[in-house]
C-alpha positions in Angstrom: 25.5 49.4 -9.9 23.3 46.4 -10.2 19.5 46.7 -10.3 19.1 44.6 -7.2 21.3 47.0 -5.3 19.1 50.0 -6.4 16.0 48.3 -5.1 17.6 47.3 -1.8 16.2 49.4 1.1 18.6 50.5 3.9 17.9 48.7 7.2 16.4 50.4 10.2 18.9 51.1 13.0 17.9 48.7 15.7 20.2 50.3 18.2 18.2 53.6 18.6 16.1 52.4 21.5 19.2 50.8 23.2 21.2 54.0 22.8 18.4 56.1 24.4 18.1 53.7 27.3 21.9 53.6 27.9 22.0 57.4 27.8 19.1 57.6 30.3 20.7 55.2 32.7 24.1 56.8 32.4 22.7 60.3 33.2 20.6 58.9 36.1 23.4 56.9 37.6 26.6 58.8 36.8 28.9 56.3 38.6 27.6 53.3 36.7 30.0 51.9 34.1 29.3 49.5 31.2 28.9 46.5 33.5 26.3 48.0 35.8 24.3 49.5 32.8 24.4 46.1 31.1 23.1 44.5 34.3 20.3 47.1 34.7 19.2 46.5 31.1 19.0 42.8 31.9 17.0 43.5 35.0 14.5 45.4 32.9 14.0 42.3 30.9 16.1 43.2 27.8 18.3 40.5 26.3 21.4 42.5 25.4 24.9 41.5 24.6 27.5 43.0 26.9 29.8 43.8 24.0 27.0 45.5 22.1 26.3 47.7 25.2 30.0 48.4 25.5 30.2 49.6 21.9 27.2 51.9 22.2 28.5 53.2 25.6 31.9 54.1 24.1 30.3 55.7 20.9 28.5 58.1 23.2 31.7 58.9 25.1 30.1 58.0 28.5 33.3 56.7 30.2 33.2 57.1 34.0 36.1 59.1 35.3 38.3 57.2 37.7 38.5 58.3 41.2 41.8 59.7 42.5 43.2 58.2 45.6 43.5 60.4 48.7 46.4 60.0 51.0 46.6 60.9 54.7 49.2 63.3 56.0 52.4 61.6 57.2 52.3 63.4 60.6 48.9 61.9 61.6 50.2 58.5 60.7 53.2 58.9 63.0 51.2 60.1 65.9 48.9 57.1 65.7 51.8 54.7 65.5 53.8 56.1 68.5 50.6 56.4 70.7 51.3 60.0 71.5 
């Protein structure tokens, strides 16, 4: 190992504050996905890249569950159509 590599200090993680803010927004607004969280961060005055927010969001496994579609019963549809 070279001498310059031994003297080299590791960089501080600049994403700590961003991760904490994403986590806080995700817990406060459970239905918000990456796009809305990115928008909220921009509204707070933070200049953040969408892809950077997306990576941090996925690292913390905060994906929003998709809503399942609900269907009406067929009999109620038939009554409405026939006018009975």
